[in-house]
C-alpha positions in Angstrom: 84.8 97.8 42.1 80.8 96.8 44.6 82.0 98.0 43.8 83.9 98.2 45.2 84.6 99.6 44.2 84.1 102.2 41.9 82.7 108.9 39.4 81.9 116.8 40.6 79.9 118.8 39.1 76.6 120.5 39.7 77.0 122.3 36.4 76.6 120.5 33.1 78.8 123.1 31.3 81.9 122.9 33.5 85.0 123.7 31.5 88.3 122.2 32.6 91.5 124.2 31.7 93.7 122.4 29.3 96.8 123.2 31.4 95.3 121.3 34.4 94.2 118.1 32.5 96.3 117.6 29.3 94.6 115.5 26.7 96.1 112.8 24.5 96.1 114.3 21.1 96.4 112.5 17.7 99.6 113.4 15.7 100.0 113.2 12.0 100.6 109.6 10.8 104.3 110.4 10.1 104.8 111.8 13.6 106.2 109.8 16.5 103.7 108.2 18.8 102.4 110.6 21.5 103.7 110.3 25.0 102.6 111.1 28.6 105.4 112.0 30.9 106.0 109.9 34.0 105.3 112.9 36.2 101.9 113.2 34.6 101.3 109.5 35.2 102.3 109.7 38.8 100.1 112.8 39.4 97.2 111.0 37.8 97.6 107.9 39.9 98.0 109.9 43.1 94.8 111.9 42.3 93.0 108.6 41.5 94.0 107.2 44.9 92.9 110.3 46.7 89.5 110.1 44.9 89.3 106.4 46.0 89.8 107.3 49.6 87.1 110.1 49.6 84.8 108.0 47.5 85.0 105.2 50.0 83.7 107.6 52.7 80.8 108.4 50.4 80.2 104.8 49.6 80.1 103.6 53.2 77.6 106.3 54.1 75.3 105.5 51.1 75.5 101.7 51.4 76.8 98.8 53.4 76.1 98.4 57.1 75.0 102.0 57.8 72.3 102.0 55.2 71.3 98.5 56.2 71.0 99.5 59.8 69.0 102.6 58.7 66.4 100.3 57.0 66.3 97.9 59.9 65.4 100.9 62.2 62.6 101.6 59.8 61.4 97.9 60.1 62.2 97.1 56.4 61.5 93.5 55.3 64.0 91.0 53.8 62.6 91.8 50.3 63.6 95.4 50.8 67.1 94.3 51.6 67.1 92.1 48.5 66.0 95.1 46.4 68.6 97.3 48.1 71.3 94.9 46.9 69.9 94.0 43.5 69.2 97.6 42.3 72.9 98.6 42.0 73.6 95.4 40.0 70.5 95.5 37.9 71.0 99.0 36.7 74.3 97.9 35.2 72.1 97.1 32.2 72.4 100.8 31.3 76.2 100.6 31.2 76.3 99.8 27.4 74.3 102.9 26.8 76.7 104.9 29.0 79.7 103.4 27.2 78.2 104.4 23.8 77.5 107.9 24.9 81.0 108.3 26.4 82.6 107.1 23.2 80.9 110.0 21.4 82.4 112.6 23.7 85.9 114.1 23.5 86.8 114.1 27.2 86.7 111.3 29.8 87.1 113.9 32.5 84.2 116.1 31.7 81.9 113.1 31.1 82.9 111.7 34.5 82.3 114.9 36.4 78.9 115.4 34.9 77.6 111.9 35.4 79.0 111.1 38.8 78.4 114.6 40.2 74.7 114.2 39.5 74.7 110.7 40.9 76.3 111.7 44.2 74.2 114.9 44.6 71.0 112.9 44.4 71.6 111.6 47.9 71.0 115.1 49.3 67.3 114.2 48.7 67.5 111.5 51.3 69.1 113.9 53.8 66.1 116.2 53.3 63.7 113.2 53.6 65.2 112.2 56.9 64.8 115.7 58.2 61.1 115.7 57.1 60.6 112.3 58.7 61.9 113.6 62.1 59.5 116.5 61.8 56.6 114.1 61.2 56.1 114.8 57.5 56.9 111.2 56.4 56.1 107.8 57.8 58.6 104.9 57.8 57.1 103.2 54.8 57.4 106.4 52.7 61.0 106.9 53.8 61.8 103.3 52.8 60.3 103.9 49.4 62.2 107.2 49.1 65.5 105.5 50.0 65.0 102.8 47.4 64.1 105.4 44.7 67.3 107.3 45.5 69.4 104.1 45.4 67.8 103.3 42.0 68.3 106.7 40.3 71.7 107.3 41.8 73.0 104.1 40.6 71.2 104.4 37.3 72.9 107.7 36.6 76.2 106.5 37.9 76.0 103.4 35.7 76.3 105.7 32.6 79.8 106.6 33.7 81.3 103.5 35.2 82.6 101.9 32.0 84.1 105.2 30.7 85.8 105.7 34.1 87.3 102.2 34.1 88.5 102.6 30.5 90.1 106.0 31.4 92.0 104.4 34.3 93.1 101.5 32.1 94.7 103.9 29.7 96.6 105.6 32.5 97.9 102.7 34.6 100.8 100.8 32.9 99.9 97.2 32.3 102.9 95.8 34.2 102.0 97.9 37.3 98.3 97.2 37.5 98.5 94.6 40.2 100.7 96.8 42.4 98.8 100.0 41.7 95.3 98.7 42.3 96.6 96.8 45.3 97.9 100.1 46.8 94.8 102.0 45.7 92.4 99.5 47.2 94.5 99.3 50.3 94.1 103.0 50.8 90.3 102.6 50.4 90.3 99.7 52.8 92.2 101.7 55.4 89.6 104.5 55.1 86.9 101.9 55.5 88.7 100.4 58.6 88.9 103.8 60.3 85.6 105.4 59.2 83.1 102.6 59.5 83.4 102.2 63.3 83.5 105.9 63.8 80.4 106.4 61.7 78.7 103.5 63.5 79.4 105.1 66.9 78.2 108.5 65.6 74.9 107.0 64.4 74.2 104.8 67.4 75.1 107.5 70.0 73.6 110.6 68.2 71.6 112.6 70.7 68.7 112.9 68.3 68.5 109.2 67.6 70.1 106.8 65.2 67.9 107.9 62.2 68.9 111.5 62.7 72.5 110.5 63.2 72.5 108.6 59.9 71.3 111.8 58.2 74.2 113.8 59.6 76.8 111.1 58.6 75.2 110.9 55.1 75.6 114.6 54.6 79.3 114.5 55.6 79.8 111.6 53.2 78.2 113.5 50.3 80.4 116.5 50.8 83.6 114.4 50.9 82.4 112.4 47.9 82.1 115.6 45.9 85.6 116.8 47.0 87.0 113.4 45.9 85.4 113.8 42.5 87.1 117.1 42.1 90.5 115.3 42.4 89.8 113.8 39.0 90.6 117.2 37.5 94.3 116.4 38.3 94.3 113.3 36.1 95.5 113.2 32.5 92.4 113.4 30.3 91.8 111.0 27.5 89.8 111.7 24.3 87.7 108.6 23.5 87.6 109.5 19.9 91.3 109.1 19.7 91.6 106.2 22.0 89.7 104.0 19.5 92.4 104.6 16.9 95.2 103.3 19.1 96.4 99.9 19.9 98.2 98.7 23.1 101.7 97.3 22.3 103.3 94.8 24.7 105.2 96.6 27.4 108.8 95.9 27.9 109.3 95.0 31.6 112.8 96.5 31.6 111.6 99.8 30.3 108.8 99.9 32.8 111.2 99.2 35.7 113.7 101.8 34.5 113.2 104.7 36.7 115.3 106.9 34.4 112.9 106.5 31.5 111.4 109.9 30.8 108.0 108.9 29.5 105.5 106.2 29.0 104.3 105.6 25.4 100.6 105.8 24.4 99.6 103.2 21.8 100.2 103.9 18.1 97.7 104.1 15.2 96.4 100.9 13.6 94.4 100.1 10.5 90.6 99.9 10.9 89.2 96.7 12.5 86.0 94.7 11.9 82.8 96.0 13.4 82.3 95.7 17.1 79.6 92.9 17.2 81.7 90.7 15.0 84.8 91.3 17.0 82.9 90.5 20.2 81.6 87.2 19.1 85.0 86.1 17.8 86.6 87.0 21.2 86.0 83.6 22.8 88.3 84.4 25.7 86.2 87.4 26.7 83.0 85.4 26.3 84.3 82.6 28.6 85.3 85.2 31.2 81.9 86.7 30.9 80.3 83.3 31.6 82.4 82.8 34.7 81.9 86.4 36.0 78.1 86.2 35.6 77.8 82.8 37.4 80.1 84.0 40.1 78.1 87.2 40.7 74.9 85.2 40.9 76.2 82.7 43.4 77.9 85.3 45.6 75.0 87.6 45.7 72.6 84.8 46.5 73.9 85.0 50.1 76.3 88.0 50.6 73.7 90.7 51.0 72.1 88.8 53.9 75.0 88.4 56.2 74.5 91.8 57.8 70.8 91.3 57.9 71.3 87.9 59.6 73.5 89.6 62.3 71.2 92.7 62.8 67.8 91.0 62.5 68.2 87.3 63.4 71.1 87.5 65.9 69.8 91.0 67.0 73.3 92.4 67.3 73.8 96.1 67.9 75.0 98.1 65.0 78.3 99.0 66.8 79.1 95.2 66.9 78.5 94.8 63.2 80.5 97.9 62.3 83.4 96.6 64.4 83.3 93.4 62.4 83.1 95.3 59.2 86.3 97.2 60.3 88.1 93.9 60.9 87.1 92.8 57.4 88.4 96.1 56.0 91.6 95.7 58.0 92.2 92.2 56.6 91.4 93.5 53.1 93.9 96.3 53.6 96.7 94.0 54.8 96.2 91.5 52.0 95.6 93.8 49.0 99.3 94.8 48.5 100.4 91.2 48.9 97.8 90.0 46.4 98.7 92.8 44.0 102.4 91.8 44.0 101.6 88.1 43.7 99.3 88.7 40.8 102.0 90.6 38.9 104.3 87.6 39.4 102.1 84.5 39.0 99.1 85.9 37.2 95.5 86.6 38.3 93.8 83.3 37.1 95.7 80.9 39.5 94.8 83.2 42.4 91.2 83.4 41.4 90.9 79.6 41.2 92.6 78.8 44.5 91.2 81.6 46.6 87.8 81.2 44.9 87.5 77.7 46.4 88.1 79.1 49.9 85.5 81.9 49.2 83.0 79.3 48.1 83.0 77.5 51.5 82.7 80.7 53.5 78.9 80.7 53.6 79.0 77.3 55.3 80.8 78.9 58.3 77.7 80.9 59.1 75.6 77.8 59.8 76.9 77.4 63.4 77.0 81.1 64.3 74.9 82.3 67.3 75.1 85.0 70.0 77.2 83.3 72.7 80.5 84.9 73.9 82.7 82.6 71.9 81.0 83.4 68.7 80.9 87.2 69.4 84.5 87.5 70.4 86.2 84.8 68.3 84.4 83.2 65.5 82.6 86.2 64.0 85.8 88.3 64.0 87.8 85.4 62.4 85.0 84.9 59.8 85.1 88.6 58.8 88.9 88.6 58.7 88.7 85.6 56.3 86.1 87.4 54.2 88.2 90.5 54.0 91.4 88.7 53.1 90.0 86.5 50.4 87.7 89.1 49.0 90.7 91.4 48.4 92.2 88.7 46.1 89.0 88.1 44.2 88.1 91.7 43.6 91.6 92.7 42.6 92.2 89.8 40.3 88.8 90.0 38.6 89.4 93.6 37.9 92.9 92.9 36.5 91.7 90.0 34.4 89.0 92.2 32.8 91.5 94.9 32.1 93.9 92.4 30.5 91.5 90.5 28.2 89.6 93.5 26.7 91.0 95.2 23.6 91.8 98.9 23.6 89.4 99.6 20.7 85.8 100.1 22.1 87.2 99.2 25.5 84.5 100.9 27.6 81.8 99.0 25.7 83.4 95.7 26.6 83.6 96.8 30.2 79.9 97.9 30.0 78.8 94.6 28.6 80.6 92.7 31.4 79.1 94.9 34.0 75.6 94.6 32.5 75.7 90.8 32.3 77.2 90.4 35.8 74.8 93.0 37.2 71.7 91.1 35.9 73.2 87.8 37.3 73.9 89.4 40.6 70.5 91.0 40.8 68.9 87.7 40.0 70.8 86.0 42.8 69.9 88.7 45.3 66.2 88.6 44.3 66.1 84.8 44.6 67.8 85.0 48.0 65.5 87.7 49.3 62.4 85.6 48.6 63.9 82.6 50.2 64.8 84.6 53.3 61.3 86.3 53.3 59.2 83.2 53.1 61.3 80.5 54.8 62.5 82.3 57.9 65.8 81.6 59.7 66.0 78.1 58.2 65.6 79.7 54.8 68.6 81.9 55.4 70.8 79.0 56.5 69.7 76.9 53.6 70.4 79.9 51.3 74.0 80.1 52.6 74.6 76.4 51.9 73.1 76.7 48.3 75.3 79.7 47.7 78.4 77.7 48.6 77.6 75.0 46.1 77.0 77.4 43.3 80.2 79.4 44.0 82.2 76.2 43.5 80.4 75.5 40.2 81.0 79.1 39.0 84.7 78.5 39.0 84.5 75.9 36.2 84.5 78.3 33.2 87.5 80.2 34.7 89.6 77.1 34.0 89.2 77.9 30.3 90.0 81.6 30.4 93.4 82.5 29.0 95.2 85.4 30.7 97.2 87.5 28.3 101.0 87.4 28.9 100.8 84.2 30.9 
């Protein structure tokens, strides 16, 4: 969560042995509450971290700077870049449907394998398309359209499983350890990004058959590793959504969580039926206020963020190897700061960090106004700017995720996640669409004005966050 962060199966009838992925089962009312052993929790978290690393390789080959450079090589317009960024957010509208479908299943694991397996395998079509393009069977415009269609359908299918996957992980990760665990998990993903982005950029720019052909090869490697990562989910403890909705989450005892001699971690006990979902949603003012903040923040950030790479590649005319090097610096800063932010969030809470760091993130677009291609900017200011983006972005992504996990109830949790993703996705897509038209029809001056406007809106978006109450703080 892009996304991040944020999913192998070619067969829709894949059966997972019960001995590999034990399910949470519902005991008789008089029985003790079910438990998951600490060893099972540790194995699940390690598998999730491994999946995050391999999924990062898949993500960096199917998006980000590599896909942007691929479209620049095809002479794509700013509107295409706007669509490229808005599609993954706009298709979040389908997440409530995906959450509804997942709640009717009996296995988070099997649902995830089917949905995200199909989503990742769709990118093989682009590999074939690039091969046909090199043989003269497609022109650049047709390849651009094919790329956008694959982005659309891949994210559309993947959106059906995002909320279910997040709800699954929320049930496995102990509440008191979320900051530290997600900090570690995201750090591993950032380290992968740090190492792989420059290597992939060099492979693409120096491929003997040309950069377009090189991207096709790198994309194929990313798909294979993405599917391997998805298979790691088979090692995670499975959760039955039908039973999850009959549980509640009791407050965790910090001492019992810290006690390494404890033999197990409790899964929530049974509660009486609650009111219908819609009524509960409208009464949850805290969640609605967070939703307002999150949607405004996504709109203001995506008004400018998708165009930073475009500005460097198209306006400043930098080589892709420069841009991937900057992206690696950003990933490195993200890596170094994630664990720190995770520990700090566990101590002081997520909301104070979001407010303070959010102010700094809000002024970042203004720093782009004086950037050009002289040596000082290339070797000093651009690296420092990307380091700042990486360090502050780590805090915002981590704490937004933790806040969302904390304020959503266990009952129908995936539907809450889906609604948040859908609303934020529409807002982000709207911001990207507005930004793409400003960039398209107002030239370089439009981009710089766009950056300034984004900065003002980011500051305004922080206002609703002042009224969000963080549980346990």
